[in-house]
PyMOL CGO cylinders between C-alpha atoms (Angstrom):
from pymol import cmd
from pymol.cgo import CYLINDER

trace = [
    CYLINDER, 123.67, 91.67, 99.12, 121.63, 88.61, 98.25, 0.3, 1, 1, 1, 1, 1, 1,
    CYLINDER, 121.63, 88.61, 98.25, 118.88, 90.69, 96.66, 0.3, 1, 1, 1, 1, 1, 1,
    CYLINDER, 118.88, 90.69, 96.66, 121.24, 91.95, 93.99, 0.3, 1, 1, 1, 1, 1, 1,
    CYLINDER, 121.24, 91.95, 93.99, 122.10, 88.45, 92.82, 0.3, 1, 1, 1, 1, 1, 1,
    CYLINDER, 122.10, 88.45, 92.82, 119.06, 86.29, 93.50, 0.3, 1, 1, 1, 1, 1, 1,
    CYLINDER, 119.06, 86.29, 93.50, 115.45, 86.36, 92.37, 0.3, 1, 1, 1, 1, 1, 1,
    CYLINDER, 115.45, 86.36, 92.37, 112.68, 86.33, 94.95, 0.3, 1, 1, 1, 1, 1, 1,
    CYLINDER, 112.68, 86.33, 94.95, 111.76, 82.71, 94.23, 0.3, 1, 1, 1, 1, 1, 1,
    CYLINDER, 111.76, 82.71, 94.23, 115.39, 81.67, 94.80, 0.3, 1, 1, 1, 1, 1, 1,
    CYLINDER, 115.39, 81.67, 94.80, 115.45, 83.55, 98.09, 0.3, 1, 1, 1, 1, 1, 1,
    CYLINDER, 115.45, 83.55, 98.09, 112.28, 81.77, 99.17, 0.3, 1, 1, 1, 1, 1, 1,
    CYLINDER, 112.28, 81.77, 99.17, 113.90, 78.42, 98.35, 0.3, 1, 1, 1, 1, 1, 1,
    CYLINDER, 113.90, 78.42, 98.35, 116.96, 79.36, 100.42, 0.3, 1, 1, 1, 1, 1, 1,
    CYLINDER, 116.96, 79.36, 100.42, 114.65, 80.48, 103.24, 0.3, 1, 1, 1, 1, 1, 1,
    CYLINDER, 114.65, 80.48, 103.24, 112.92, 77.07, 103.12, 0.3, 1, 1, 1, 1, 1, 1,
    CYLINDER, 112.92, 77.07, 103.12, 116.26, 75.23, 103.19, 0.3, 1, 1, 1, 1, 1, 1,
    CYLINDER, 116.26, 75.23, 103.19, 117.24, 77.15, 106.33, 0.3, 1, 1, 1, 1, 1, 1,
    CYLINDER, 117.24, 77.15, 106.33, 113.91, 76.20, 107.93, 0.3, 1, 1, 1, 1, 1, 1,
    CYLINDER, 113.91, 76.20, 107.93, 114.73, 72.53, 107.23, 0.3, 1, 1, 1, 1, 1, 1,
    CYLINDER, 114.73, 72.53, 107.23, 118.15, 72.99, 108.85, 0.3, 1, 1, 1, 1, 1, 1,
    CYLINDER, 118.15, 72.99, 108.85, 116.46, 74.59, 111.86, 0.3, 1, 1, 1, 1, 1, 1,
    CYLINDER, 116.46, 74.59, 111.86, 114.11, 71.59, 112.18, 0.3, 1, 1, 1, 1, 1, 1,
    CYLINDER, 114.11, 71.59, 112.18, 117.09, 69.24, 112.03, 0.3, 1, 1, 1, 1, 1, 1,
    CYLINDER, 117.09, 69.24, 112.03, 118.86, 71.19, 114.79, 0.3, 1, 1, 1, 1, 1, 1,
    CYLINDER, 118.86, 71.19, 114.79, 115.70, 71.20, 116.90, 0.3, 1, 1, 1, 1, 1, 1,
    CYLINDER, 115.70, 71.20, 116.90, 115.54, 67.39, 116.65, 0.3, 1, 1, 1, 1, 1, 1,
    CYLINDER, 115.54, 67.39, 116.65, 119.20, 67.14, 117.58, 0.3, 1, 1, 1, 1, 1, 1,
    CYLINDER, 119.20, 67.14, 117.58, 119.31, 69.65, 120.45, 0.3, 1, 1, 1, 1, 1, 1,
    CYLINDER, 119.31, 69.65, 120.45, 115.67, 69.82, 121.58, 0.3, 1, 1, 1, 1, 1, 1,
    CYLINDER, 115.67, 69.82, 121.58, 113.89, 72.79, 123.12, 0.3, 1, 1, 1, 1, 1, 1,
    CYLINDER, 113.89, 72.79, 123.12, 117.06, 74.26, 124.61, 0.3, 1, 1, 1, 1, 1, 1,
    CYLINDER, 117.06, 74.26, 124.61, 117.74, 76.11, 121.34, 0.3, 1, 1, 1, 1, 1, 1,
    CYLINDER, 117.74, 76.11, 121.34, 114.29, 77.74, 121.05, 0.3, 1, 1, 1, 1, 1, 1,
    CYLINDER, 114.29, 77.74, 121.05, 115.53, 80.99, 122.62, 0.3, 1, 1, 1, 1, 1, 1,
    CYLINDER, 115.53, 80.99, 122.62, 118.15, 81.38, 119.86, 0.3, 1, 1, 1, 1, 1, 1,
    CYLINDER, 118.15, 81.38, 119.86, 115.38, 81.61, 117.23, 0.3, 1, 1, 1, 1, 1, 1,
    CYLINDER, 115.38, 81.61, 117.23, 113.29, 84.16, 119.16, 0.3, 1, 1, 1, 1, 1, 1,
    CYLINDER, 113.29, 84.16, 119.16, 114.06, 87.13, 116.86, 0.3, 1, 1, 1, 1, 1, 1,
    CYLINDER, 114.06, 87.13, 116.86, 113.29, 85.08, 113.75, 0.3, 1, 1, 1, 1, 1, 1,
    CYLINDER, 113.29, 85.08, 113.75, 110.05, 83.74, 115.25, 0.3, 1, 1, 1, 1, 1, 1,
    CYLINDER, 110.05, 83.74, 115.25, 108.95, 87.23, 116.30, 0.3, 1, 1, 1, 1, 1, 1,
    CYLINDER, 108.95, 87.23, 116.30, 109.52, 88.47, 112.75, 0.3, 1, 1, 1, 1, 1, 1,
    CYLINDER, 109.52, 88.47, 112.75, 106.76, 86.13, 111.57, 0.3, 1, 1, 1, 1, 1, 1,
    CYLINDER, 106.76, 86.13, 111.57, 108.01, 85.86, 107.98, 0.3, 1, 1, 1, 1, 1, 1,
    CYLINDER, 108.01, 85.86, 107.98, 108.07, 82.31, 106.65, 0.3, 1, 1, 1, 1, 1, 1,
    CYLINDER, 108.07, 82.31, 106.65, 108.97, 80.83, 103.25, 0.3, 1, 1, 1, 1, 1, 1,
    CYLINDER, 108.97, 80.83, 103.25, 105.32, 80.29, 102.32, 0.3, 1, 1, 1, 1, 1, 1,
    CYLINDER, 105.32, 80.29, 102.32, 104.62, 84.03, 102.79, 0.3, 1, 1, 1, 1, 1, 1,
    CYLINDER, 104.62, 84.03, 102.79, 105.17, 84.80, 99.12, 0.3, 1, 1, 1, 1, 1, 1,
    CYLINDER, 105.17, 84.80, 99.12, 103.35, 88.14, 99.45, 0.3, 1, 1, 1, 1, 1, 1,
    CYLINDER, 103.35, 88.14, 99.45, 106.17, 89.49, 101.63, 0.3, 1, 1, 1, 1, 1, 1,
    CYLINDER, 106.17, 89.49, 101.63, 108.81, 91.64, 99.97, 0.3, 1, 1, 1, 1, 1, 1,
    CYLINDER, 108.81, 91.64, 99.97, 112.15, 90.42, 98.76, 0.3, 1, 1, 1, 1, 1, 1,
    CYLINDER, 112.15, 90.42, 98.76, 113.84, 92.56, 101.43, 0.3, 1, 1, 1, 1, 1, 1,
    CYLINDER, 113.84, 92.56, 101.43, 111.72, 91.01, 104.17, 0.3, 1, 1, 1, 1, 1, 1,
    CYLINDER, 111.72, 91.01, 104.17, 112.72, 87.51, 103.05, 0.3, 1, 1, 1, 1, 1, 1,
    CYLINDER, 112.72, 87.51, 103.05, 116.38, 88.55, 102.99, 0.3, 1, 1, 1, 1, 1, 1,
    CYLINDER, 116.38, 88.55, 102.99, 116.03, 89.87, 106.53, 0.3, 1, 1, 1, 1, 1, 1,
    CYLINDER, 116.03, 89.87, 106.53, 114.41, 86.59, 107.64, 0.3, 1, 1, 1, 1, 1, 1,
    CYLINDER, 114.41, 86.59, 107.64, 117.20, 84.62, 105.94, 0.3, 1, 1, 1, 1, 1, 1,
    CYLINDER, 117.20, 84.62, 105.94, 119.88, 86.55, 107.81, 0.3, 1, 1, 1, 1, 1, 1,
    CYLINDER, 119.88, 86.55, 107.81, 118.10, 86.22, 111.16, 0.3, 1, 1, 1, 1, 1, 1,
    CYLINDER, 118.10, 86.22, 111.16, 117.61, 82.51, 110.64, 0.3, 1, 1, 1, 1, 1, 1,
    CYLINDER, 117.61, 82.51, 110.64, 121.13, 81.87, 109.33, 0.3, 1, 1, 1, 1, 1, 1,
    CYLINDER, 121.13, 81.87, 109.33, 122.72, 83.82, 112.19, 0.3, 1, 1, 1, 1, 1, 1,
    CYLINDER, 122.72, 83.82, 112.19, 120.73, 81.76, 114.70, 0.3, 1, 1, 1, 1, 1, 1,
    CYLINDER, 120.73, 81.76, 114.70, 121.81, 78.53, 113.01, 0.3, 1, 1, 1, 1, 1, 1,
    CYLINDER, 121.81, 78.53, 113.01, 125.43, 79.69, 112.95, 0.3, 1, 1, 1, 1, 1, 1,
    CYLINDER, 125.43, 79.69, 112.95, 125.23, 80.60, 116.65, 0.3, 1, 1, 1, 1, 1, 1,
    CYLINDER, 125.23, 80.60, 116.65, 124.03, 77.10, 117.53, 0.3, 1, 1, 1, 1, 1, 1,
    CYLINDER, 124.03, 77.10, 117.53, 126.74, 75.53, 115.38, 0.3, 1, 1, 1, 1, 1, 1,
    CYLINDER, 126.74, 75.53, 115.38, 129.42, 77.78, 116.89, 0.3, 1, 1, 1, 1, 1, 1,
    CYLINDER, 129.42, 77.78, 116.89, 128.38, 76.70, 120.39, 0.3, 1, 1, 1, 1, 1, 1,
    CYLINDER, 128.38, 76.70, 120.39, 128.08, 73.01, 119.49, 0.3, 1, 1, 1, 1, 1, 1,
    CYLINDER, 128.08, 73.01, 119.49, 130.38, 72.51, 116.53, 0.3, 1, 1, 1, 1, 1, 1,
    CYLINDER, 130.38, 72.51, 116.53, 133.24, 73.91, 114.53, 0.3, 1, 1, 1, 1, 1, 1,
    CYLINDER, 133.24, 73.91, 114.53, 131.72, 77.12, 113.14, 0.3, 1, 1, 1, 1, 1, 1,
    CYLINDER, 131.72, 77.12, 113.14, 133.63, 80.21, 114.31, 0.3, 1, 1, 1, 1, 1, 1,
    CYLINDER, 133.63, 80.21, 114.31, 131.64, 82.66, 116.46, 0.3, 1, 1, 1, 1, 1, 1,
    CYLINDER, 131.64, 82.66, 116.46, 132.66, 85.40, 114.04, 0.3, 1, 1, 1, 1, 1, 1,
    CYLINDER, 132.66, 85.40, 114.04, 130.43, 83.85, 111.36, 0.3, 1, 1, 1, 1, 1, 1,
    CYLINDER, 130.43, 83.85, 111.36, 127.36, 84.05, 113.59, 0.3, 1, 1, 1, 1, 1, 1,
    CYLINDER, 127.36, 84.05, 113.59, 128.28, 87.58, 114.63, 0.3, 1, 1, 1, 1, 1, 1,
    CYLINDER, 128.28, 87.58, 114.63, 128.78, 88.77, 111.07, 0.3, 1, 1, 1, 1, 1, 1,
    CYLINDER, 128.78, 88.77, 111.07, 125.45, 87.29, 109.94, 0.3, 1, 1, 1, 1, 1, 1,
    CYLINDER, 125.45, 87.29, 109.94, 123.69, 88.89, 112.91, 0.3, 1, 1, 1, 1, 1, 1,
    CYLINDER, 123.69, 88.89, 112.91, 125.24, 92.29, 112.17, 0.3, 1, 1, 1, 1, 1, 1,
    CYLINDER, 125.24, 92.29, 112.17, 124.24, 92.11, 108.52, 0.3, 1, 1, 1, 1, 1, 1,
    CYLINDER, 124.24, 92.11, 108.52, 120.71, 91.07, 109.49, 0.3, 1, 1, 1, 1, 1, 1,
    CYLINDER, 120.71, 91.07, 109.49, 120.41, 94.02, 111.86, 0.3, 1, 1, 1, 1, 1, 1,
    CYLINDER, 120.41, 94.02, 111.86, 121.61, 96.37, 109.10, 0.3, 1, 1, 1, 1, 1, 1,
    CYLINDER, 121.61, 96.37, 109.10, 118.96, 95.01, 106.71, 0.3, 1, 1, 1, 1, 1, 1,
    CYLINDER, 118.96, 95.01, 106.71, 116.31, 95.34, 109.43, 0.3, 1, 1, 1, 1, 1, 1,
    CYLINDER, 116.31, 95.34, 109.43, 117.20, 99.01, 109.91, 0.3, 1, 1, 1, 1, 1, 1,
    CYLINDER, 117.20, 99.01, 109.91, 116.99, 99.58, 106.13, 0.3, 1, 1, 1, 1, 1, 1,
    CYLINDER, 116.99, 99.58, 106.13, 113.54, 98.00, 105.97, 0.3, 1, 1, 1, 1, 1, 1,
    CYLINDER, 113.54, 98.00, 105.97, 112.34, 100.08, 108.93, 0.3, 1, 1, 1, 1, 1, 1,
    CYLINDER, 112.34, 100.08, 108.93, 113.73, 103.26, 107.33, 0.3, 1, 1, 1, 1, 1, 1,
    CYLINDER, 113.73, 103.26, 107.33, 111.84, 102.60, 104.07, 0.3, 1, 1, 1, 1, 1, 1,
    CYLINDER, 111.84, 102.60, 104.07, 108.48, 102.21, 105.82, 0.3, 1, 1, 1, 1, 1, 1,
]
cmd.load_cgo(trace, "trace")
């Protein structure tokens, strides 16, 4: 996955980019999309949390990207399969992290 090809600082930069995209979508669609980001918000891992593990940032990236893809699939031209695939991969990573604890 991402962790095999990217350094932690690169993952944090990607995480931050996705946060910027989320903020853009929130401005465009308002509070009606807040529910879509519930799992990411409950995770409470943000780009500035540099003490978190690489795996935790990857998990946050997949949760955030699947939420963004879901919004775009409902309001744009992104296929629902993209959002579904990102969500499934995120859930797999979450199970791996839980197993390692």
